[in-house]
LORO-48493 format. One record per residue (C-alpha): residue number from 1; x, y, z. Coordinates in Angstrom, 3 decimals, padded with zeros to 6 digits. Last residue first. Layout:
! residues N
<r><roro>NUM</roro><east>X</east><north>Y</north><up>Z</up></r>
...
END
This chain:
! residues 192
<r><roro>192</roro><east>013.679</east><north>-023.286</north><up>-036.651</up></r>
<r><roro>191</roro><east>010.806</east><north>-022.459</north><up>-039.037</up></r>
<r><roro>190</roro><east>008.693</east><north>-025.747</north><up>-039.096</up></r>
<r><roro>189</roro><east>008.393</east><north>-027.299</north><up>-042.989</up></r>
<r><roro>188</roro><east>011.114</east><north>-029.824</north><up>-042.008</up></r>
<r><roro>187</roro><east>009.548</east><north>-030.848</north><up>-039.016</up></r>
<r><roro>186</roro><east>006.309</east><north>-031.156</north><up>-040.085</up></r>
<r><roro>185</roro><east>007.769</east><north>-033.674</north><up>-042.935</up></r>
<r><roro>184</roro><east>009.707</east><north>-035.790</north><up>-040.393</up></r>
<r><roro>183</roro><east>006.788</east><north>-036.035</north><up>-038.075</up></r>
<r><roro>182</roro><east>004.202</east><north>-036.728</north><up>-040.992</up></r>
<r><roro>181</roro><east>005.522</east><north>-040.066</north><up>-042.497</up></r>
<r><roro>180</roro><east>004.455</east><north>-042.473</north><up>-039.356</up></r>
<r><roro>179</roro><east>001.178</east><north>-040.533</north><up>-039.578</up></r>
<r><roro>178</roro><east>000.362</east><north>-040.969</north><up>-043.118</up></r>
<r><roro>177</roro><east>001.023</east><north>-045.035</north><up>-042.648</up></r>
<r><roro>176</roro><east>-001.206</east><north>-044.981</north><up>-039.483</up></r>
<r><roro>175</roro><east>-003.654</east><north>-042.841</north><up>-041.225</up></r>
<r><roro>174</roro><east>-003.887</east><north>-045.171</north><up>-044.201</up></r>
<r><roro>173</roro><east>-004.220</east><north>-048.381</north><up>-041.860</up></r>
<r><roro>172</roro><east>-006.851</east><north>-047.132</north><up>-039.725</up></r>
<r><roro>171</roro><east>-008.583</east><north>-045.832</north><up>-042.883</up></r>
<r><roro>170</roro><east>-008.180</east><north>-050.024</north><up>-044.133</up></r>
<r><roro>169</roro><east>-009.630</east><north>-051.295</north><up>-040.865</up></r>
<r><roro>168</roro><east>-012.662</east><north>-049.225</north><up>-040.544</up></r>
<r><roro>167</roro><east>-013.463</east><north>-051.276</north><up>-043.910</up></r>
<r><roro>166</roro><east>-013.350</east><north>-050.243</north><up>-047.578</up></r>
<r><roro>165</roro><east>-015.099</east><north>-048.024</north><up>-049.783</up></r>
<r><roro>164</roro><east>-011.996</east><north>-045.841</north><up>-050.370</up></r>
<r><roro>163</roro><east>-009.330</east><north>-047.134</north><up>-048.114</up></r>
<r><roro>162</roro><east>-006.456</east><north>-046.577</north><up>-050.560</up></r>
<r><roro>161</roro><east>-003.313</east><north>-047.610</north><up>-049.587</up></r>
<r><roro>160</roro><east>-000.677</east><north>-044.624</north><up>-048.910</up></r>
<r><roro>159</roro><east>002.041</east><north>-045.699</north><up>-051.544</up></r>
<r><roro>158</roro><east>006.079</east><north>-045.559</north><up>-050.871</up></r>
<r><roro>157</roro><east>006.779</east><north>-049.067</north><up>-049.913</up></r>
<r><roro>156</roro><east>004.476</east><north>-050.732</north><up>-052.189</up></r>
<r><roro>155</roro><east>005.375</east><north>-048.428</north><up>-054.965</up></r>
<r><roro>154</roro><east>009.044</east><north>-049.023</north><up>-054.418</up></r>
<r><roro>153</roro><east>011.246</east><north>-046.558</north><up>-052.421</up></r>
<r><roro>152</roro><east>013.806</east><north>-044.344</north><up>-054.244</up></r>
<r><roro>151</roro><east>017.287</east><north>-044.935</north><up>-053.408</up></r>
<r><roro>150</roro><east>018.626</east><north>-041.809</north><up>-051.259</up></r>
<r><roro>149</roro><east>021.158</east><north>-039.271</north><up>-052.609</up></r>
<r><roro>148</roro><east>019.663</east><north>-038.617</north><up>-056.146</up></r>
<r><roro>147</roro><east>016.331</east><north>-036.600</north><up>-054.415</up></r>
<r><roro>146</roro><east>018.571</east><north>-034.656</north><up>-051.647</up></r>
<r><roro>145</roro><east>019.152</east><north>-031.246</north><up>-054.262</up></r>
<r><roro>144</roro><east>015.671</east><north>-031.461</north><up>-054.647</up></r>
<r><roro>143</roro><east>015.032</east><north>-031.777</north><up>-051.188</up></r>
<r><roro>142</roro><east>016.742</east><north>-028.905</north><up>-050.547</up></r>
<r><roro>141</roro><east>014.920</east><north>-026.377</north><up>-053.038</up></r>
<r><roro>140</roro><east>011.674</east><north>-028.112</north><up>-052.100</up></r>
<r><roro>139</roro><east>012.433</east><north>-026.885</north><up>-048.383</up></r>
<r><roro>138</roro><east>013.107</east><north>-023.360</north><up>-049.632</up></r>
<r><roro>137</roro><east>010.309</east><north>-023.682</north><up>-051.841</up></r>
<r><roro>136</roro><east>008.064</east><north>-024.121</north><up>-048.845</up></r>
<r><roro>135</roro><east>009.319</east><north>-021.459</north><up>-046.627</up></r>
<r><roro>134</roro><east>008.191</east><north>-018.746</north><up>-048.918</up></r>
<r><roro>133</roro><east>011.236</east><north>-016.490</north><up>-049.805</up></r>
<r><roro>132</roro><east>010.549</east><north>-012.830</north><up>-048.841</up></r>
<r><roro>131</roro><east>012.353</east><north>-012.790</north><up>-045.868</up></r>
<r><roro>130</roro><east>015.774</east><north>-013.750</north><up>-047.935</up></r>
<r><roro>129</roro><east>016.815</east><north>-017.352</north><up>-048.637</up></r>
<r><roro>128</roro><east>020.723</east><north>-017.448</north><up>-048.730</up></r>
<r><roro>127</roro><east>020.986</east><north>-019.126</north><up>-045.338</up></r>
<r><roro>126</roro><east>018.129</east><north>-021.773</north><up>-046.403</up></r>
<r><roro>125</roro><east>019.722</east><north>-022.531</north><up>-049.866</up></r>
<r><roro>124</roro><east>023.428</east><north>-023.168</north><up>-048.109</up></r>
<r><roro>123</roro><east>021.740</east><north>-025.354</north><up>-045.857</up></r>
<r><roro>122</roro><east>022.483</east><north>-025.475</north><up>-042.267</up></r>
<r><roro>121</roro><east>019.021</east><north>-024.815</north><up>-041.297</up></r>
<r><roro>120</roro><east>017.706</east><north>-027.637</north><up>-043.429</up></r>
<r><roro>119</roro><east>020.160</east><north>-030.123</north><up>-041.779</up></r>
<r><roro>118</roro><east>018.602</east><north>-033.086</north><up>-043.544</up></r>
<r><roro>117</roro><east>018.148</east><north>-036.383</north><up>-041.864</up></r>
<r><roro>116</roro><east>014.603</east><north>-036.937</north><up>-042.400</up></r>
<r><roro>115</roro><east>013.843</east><north>-034.261</north><up>-045.099</up></r>
<r><roro>114</roro><east>014.601</east><north>-036.547</north><up>-047.924</up></r>
<r><roro>113</roro><east>012.995</east><north>-039.997</north><up>-046.567</up></r>
<r><roro>112</roro><east>009.881</east><north>-037.704</north><up>-045.548</up></r>
<r><roro>111</roro><east>009.479</east><north>-036.397</north><up>-048.939</up></r>
<r><roro>110</roro><east>009.842</east><north>-039.783</north><up>-050.412</up></r>
<r><roro>109</roro><east>007.054</east><north>-040.951</north><up>-048.270</up></r>
<r><roro>108</roro><east>004.563</east><north>-038.240</north><up>-048.605</up></r>
<r><roro>107</roro><east>005.049</east><north>-038.771</north><up>-052.582</up></r>
<r><roro>106</roro><east>007.052</east><north>-035.907</north><up>-053.951</up></r>
<r><roro>105</roro><east>005.937</east><north>-032.956</north><up>-056.343</up></r>
<r><roro>104</roro><east>008.428</east><north>-029.528</north><up>-056.128</up></r>
<r><roro>103</roro><east>010.638</east><north>-030.716</north><up>-059.203</up></r>
<r><roro>102</roro><east>008.224</east><north>-032.289</north><up>-061.145</up></r>
<r><roro>101</roro><east>005.891</east><north>-029.243</north><up>-061.257</up></r>
<r><roro>100</roro><east>007.195</east><north>-027.949</north><up>-064.665</up></r>
<r><roro>99</roro><east>005.322</east><north>-030.769</north><up>-066.096</up></r>
<r><roro>98</roro><east>001.944</east><north>-029.596</north><up>-065.253</up></r>
<r><roro>97</roro><east>-000.628</east><north>-032.314</north><up>-066.242</up></r>
<r><roro>96</roro><east>001.821</east><north>-035.434</north><up>-066.705</up></r>
<r><roro>95</roro><east>003.453</east><north>-033.962</north><up>-063.445</up></r>
<r><roro>94</roro><east>000.583</east><north>-034.448</north><up>-061.668</up></r>
<r><roro>93</roro><east>-000.519</east><north>-037.976</north><up>-062.817</up></r>
<r><roro>92</roro><east>003.205</east><north>-039.042</north><up>-062.357</up></r>
<r><roro>91</roro><east>003.056</east><north>-037.663</north><up>-058.208</up></r>
<r><roro>90</roro><east>-000.653</east><north>-039.640</north><up>-058.165</up></r>
<r><roro>89</roro><east>001.009</east><north>-042.917</north><up>-059.690</up></r>
<r><roro>88</roro><east>003.630</east><north>-042.377</north><up>-057.337</up></r>
<r><roro>87</roro><east>001.097</east><north>-042.249</north><up>-054.331</up></r>
<r><roro>86</roro><east>-000.203</east><north>-040.039</north><up>-051.669</up></r>
<r><roro>85</roro><east>000.868</east><north>-036.980</north><up>-053.141</up></r>
<r><roro>84</roro><east>002.763</east><north>-033.849</north><up>-051.844</up></r>
<r><roro>83</roro><east>003.133</east><north>-030.763</north><up>-053.848</up></r>
<r><roro>82</roro><east>005.039</east><north>-027.910</north><up>-052.392</up></r>
<r><roro>81</roro><east>005.100</east><north>-024.332</north><up>-053.629</up></r>
<r><roro>80</roro><east>002.163</east><north>-024.306</north><up>-054.934</up></r>
<r><roro>79</roro><east>000.694</east><north>-022.043</north><up>-057.507</up></r>
<r><roro>78</roro><east>001.595</east><north>-024.021</north><up>-060.515</up></r>
<r><roro>77</roro><east>000.090</east><north>-027.043</north><up>-059.634</up></r>
<r><roro>76</roro><east>-003.165</east><north>-025.493</north><up>-058.811</up></r>
<r><roro>75</roro><east>-003.255</east><north>-023.671</north><up>-062.092</up></r>
<r><roro>74</roro><east>-002.997</east><north>-027.511</north><up>-063.600</up></r>
<r><roro>73</roro><east>-006.248</east><north>-028.446</north><up>-062.465</up></r>
<r><roro>72</roro><east>-007.022</east><north>-031.212</north><up>-059.752</up></r>
<r><roro>71</roro><east>-010.551</east><north>-031.973</north><up>-059.126</up></r>
<r><roro>70</roro><east>-012.093</east><north>-030.521</north><up>-056.071</up></r>
<r><roro>69</roro><east>-013.731</east><north>-032.117</north><up>-053.031</up></r>
<r><roro>68</roro><east>-015.542</east><north>-029.961</north><up>-050.854</up></r>
<r><roro>67</roro><east>-014.633</east><north>-029.677</north><up>-046.996</up></r>
<r><roro>66</roro><east>-016.034</east><north>-027.134</north><up>-044.502</up></r>
<r><roro>65</roro><east>-015.467</east><north>-029.661</north><up>-041.145</up></r>
<r><roro>64</roro><east>-013.163</east><north>-032.142</north><up>-041.069</up></r>
<r><roro>63</roro><east>-010.919</east><north>-030.710</north><up>-037.946</up></r>
<r><roro>62</roro><east>-007.961</east><north>-032.222</north><up>-036.754</up></r>
<r><roro>61</roro><east>-008.172</east><north>-033.826</north><up>-032.866</up></r>
<r><roro>60</roro><east>-006.245</east><north>-037.330</north><up>-033.726</up></r>
<r><roro>59</roro><east>-009.618</east><north>-038.923</north><up>-033.428</up></r>
<r><roro>58</roro><east>-011.525</east><north>-036.724</north><up>-035.317</up></r>
<r><roro>57</roro><east>-009.210</east><north>-037.178</north><up>-038.213</up></r>
<r><roro>56</roro><east>-009.440</east><north>-040.834</north><up>-038.357</up></r>
<r><roro>55</roro><east>-013.479</east><north>-040.825</north><up>-037.921</up></r>
<r><roro>54</roro><east>-013.503</east><north>-038.460</north><up>-041.052</up></r>
<r><roro>53</roro><east>-011.307</east><north>-040.310</north><up>-042.951</up></r>
<r><roro>52</roro><east>-013.883</east><north>-043.290</north><up>-042.443</up></r>
<r><roro>51</roro><east>-016.699</east><north>-041.005</north><up>-042.725</up></r>
<r><roro>50</roro><east>-015.630</east><north>-040.171</north><up>-046.444</up></r>
<r><roro>49</roro><east>-014.638</east><north>-036.095</north><up>-046.475</up></r>
<r><roro>48</roro><east>-017.665</east><north>-034.604</north><up>-048.176</up></r>
<r><roro>47</roro><east>-018.393</east><north>-034.525</north><up>-052.129</up></r>
<r><roro>46</roro><east>-018.067</east><north>-031.294</north><up>-054.393</up></r>
<r><roro>45</roro><east>-016.116</east><north>-032.851</north><up>-057.092</up></r>
<r><roro>44</roro><east>-015.578</east><north>-036.675</north><up>-056.352</up></r>
<r><roro>43</roro><east>-012.063</east><north>-036.163</north><up>-058.051</up></r>
<r><roro>42</roro><east>-010.354</east><north>-037.978</north><up>-060.325</up></r>
<r><roro>41</roro><east>-006.869</east><north>-036.874</north><up>-060.041</up></r>
<r><roro>40</roro><east>-007.826</east><north>-035.399</north><up>-056.683</up></r>
<r><roro>39</roro><east>-007.282</east><north>-031.872</north><up>-054.901</up></r>
<r><roro>38</roro><east>-005.809</east><north>-030.562</north><up>-051.775</up></r>
<r><roro>37</roro><east>-005.246</east><north>-027.453</north><up>-050.131</up></r>
<r><roro>36</roro><east>-002.998</east><north>-026.125</north><up>-047.341</up></r>
<r><roro>35</roro><east>-002.011</east><north>-022.385</north><up>-046.926</up></r>
<r><roro>34</roro><east>000.704</east><north>-021.696</north><up>-045.535</up></r>
<r><roro>33</roro><east>002.286</east><north>-018.692</north><up>-043.165</up></r>
<r><roro>32</roro><east>002.577</east><north>-020.855</north><up>-039.645</up></r>
<r><roro>31</roro><east>000.167</east><north>-020.346</north><up>-036.921</up></r>
<r><roro>30</roro><east>-001.134</east><north>-023.911</north><up>-037.406</up></r>
<r><roro>29</roro><east>001.480</east><north>-025.833</north><up>-039.069</up></r>
<r><roro>28</roro><east>000.353</east><north>-029.494</north><up>-037.248</up></r>
<r><roro>27</roro><east>-003.319</east><north>-028.649</north><up>-037.658</up></r>
<r><roro>26</roro><east>-003.284</east><north>-027.473</north><up>-041.310</up></r>
<r><roro>25</roro><east>-001.112</east><north>-030.776</north><up>-042.176</up></r>
<r><roro>24</roro><east>-003.510</east><north>-032.853</north><up>-040.337</up></r>
<r><roro>23</roro><east>-006.462</east><north>-031.323</north><up>-042.340</up></r>
<r><roro>22</roro><east>-004.687</east><north>-031.341</north><up>-045.801</up></r>
<r><roro>21</roro><east>-002.899</east><north>-035.165</north><up>-045.319</up></r>
<r><roro>20</roro><east>-006.703</east><north>-036.373</north><up>-044.053</up></r>
<r><roro>19</roro><east>-008.209</east><north>-034.426</north><up>-047.333</up></r>
<r><roro>18</roro><east>-005.704</east><north>-036.224</north><up>-049.312</up></r>
<r><roro>17</roro><east>-006.152</east><north>-039.414</north><up>-048.291</up></r>
<r><roro>16</roro><east>-009.692</east><north>-040.051</north><up>-048.140</up></r>
<r><roro>15</roro><east>-012.338</east><north>-037.567</north><up>-050.171</up></r>
<r><roro>14</roro><east>-010.035</east><north>-035.937</north><up>-052.787</up></r>
<r><roro>13</roro><east>-010.985</east><north>-038.755</north><up>-055.461</up></r>
<r><roro>12</roro><east>-007.397</east><north>-039.696</north><up>-056.530</up></r>
<r><roro>11</roro><east>-004.644</east><north>-038.326</north><up>-054.168</up></r>
<r><roro>10</roro><east>-003.433</east><north>-035.043</north><up>-053.839</up></r>
<r><roro>9</roro><east>-001.962</east><north>-032.445</north><up>-051.444</up></r>
<r><roro>8</roro><east>-001.110</east><north>-028.892</north><up>-052.343</up></r>
<r><roro>7</roro><east>001.159</east><north>-026.821</north><up>-049.765</up></r>
<r><roro>6</roro><east>001.290</east><north>-023.407</north><up>-049.972</up></r>
<r><roro>5</roro><east>003.500</east><north>-020.679</north><up>-048.903</up></r>
<r><roro>4</roro><east>002.353</east><north>-017.189</north><up>-047.687</up></r>
<r><roro>3</roro><east>004.086</east><north>-014.485</north><up>-048.547</up></r>
<r><roro>2</roro><east>005.999</east><north>-012.530</north><up>-045.952</up></r>
<r><roro>1</roro><east>004.889</east><north>-009.079</north><up>-045.509</up></r>
END
C-alpha cells in the first residue's frame, strides 16, 4: 500500500489561517492519500476555529467541525512531507524549531509561485519516483530545485494577513488571499 503523505499547515494561534488552509486542502484533495493537519507557533491549544474563519469555510463548502488548536512541536515537522506556512515569520519559526524542515517548508504564496509553471509530470524527480514514494515528497523535491529560479516575494506580498480579533472584512481578505494561491498548489498536489 502506498504511504499516506502528510501536509502540515502553520500559523500563529492555529485558530484562523492554518485551520482555513487545512480544511480547504482536505476538501480540495479529498480522495487522495494525504493527511492534512495544522498547528500554531503560539497556539491557543484546544480552541475552536475562530467564527470568522468558520464562516469563510462554510462559504466555500468546507467542513469546520471537529477542530482543536494544537501547538507546533518538532515531531510534527519531522513527519510532515510538506509544510505550508501563512507567513515568512512562521516559516522561520518552524525552521528554527526543526532546522531539517527547511527544504520542505514554504509559505503558501512561495509554494504557489514555485509550482505554478512547473511541469511536474515531466520532471525527472517524478519520473524516478516509485509507487512507494509519498507524492508530497516528490512535490517538495521539485519545488526545492526551483527555489533559486524565482525571485522571493516580500513579506507584504507573501504573508496571509492575520484576521484574529478583527472584522469580517479581515476574514474575507484572509480567505481571498488564500484562495488566490490554492489553485496552483492543489494542481501540483493532484496526481495526473
